C-alpha positions in Angstrom: 40.8 32.7 -16.1 37.2 33.4 -15.5 35.6 34.9 -12.3 34.8 31.6 -10.8 38.4 30.4 -11.2 39.8 33.6 -9.8 37.4 33.4 -6.8 38.4 29.8 -6.2 42.1 30.7 -6.3 41.5 33.6 -3.9 39.6 31.3 -1.5 42.4 28.8 -1.6 45.1 31.5 -0.9 43.1 33.1 1.9 42.7 29.7 3.6 46.4 29.1 3.4 47.1 32.6 4.7 44.9 32.0 7.7 46.8 28.7 8.4 50.2 30.4 8.1 49.3 33.7 9.8 46.7 32.5 12.3 45.8 36.0 13.7 44.5 37.2 10.3 40.8 37.7 10.6 38.2 37.0 7.9 37.4 40.7 7.9 41.0 41.6 7.1 41.1 39.0 4.3 37.8 40.3 2.9 39.1 43.9 2.9 42.1 42.7 0.8 40.1 40.4 -1.4 41.8 39.9 -4.7 44.4 42.5 -4.1 47.8 40.9 -3.3 49.5 44.2 -2.4 46.7 45.0 0.1 47.0 41.5 1.6 50.8 41.8 2.0 50.3 45.2 3.6 47.8 43.9 6.1 50.0 40.9 7.0 53.0 43.3 7.4 51.0 45.6 9.7 50.1 42.7 11.9 53.3 40.7 11.9 56.1 43.1 11.0 57.6 40.9 8.4 59.3 42.4 5.4 57.2 42.9 2.2 59.6 40.6 0.3 59.5 37.8 2.9 55.7 37.9 3.0 55.5 37.9 -0.8 57.9 35.0 -1.0 55.9 33.0 1.5 52.6 33.7 -0.3 54.2 32.6 -3.6 55.3 29.3 -2.0 51.8 28.8 -0.6 50.3 29.3 -4.0 52.6 26.7 -5.5 51.6 24.0 -3.1 
């Protein structure tokens, strides 16, 4: 996977994250850019869901 493909995948994931967790800001997503652990931590801070539940939901979003 090249940089453009990775960037496109991240853009798709971040759009789906904003649809699923509507209170996530562009700034929060930008700070986590490309780092799934950081993204999960930011969602967890804001919503209080478990790490496993968030990771599972993100994985389902990526499969769609």
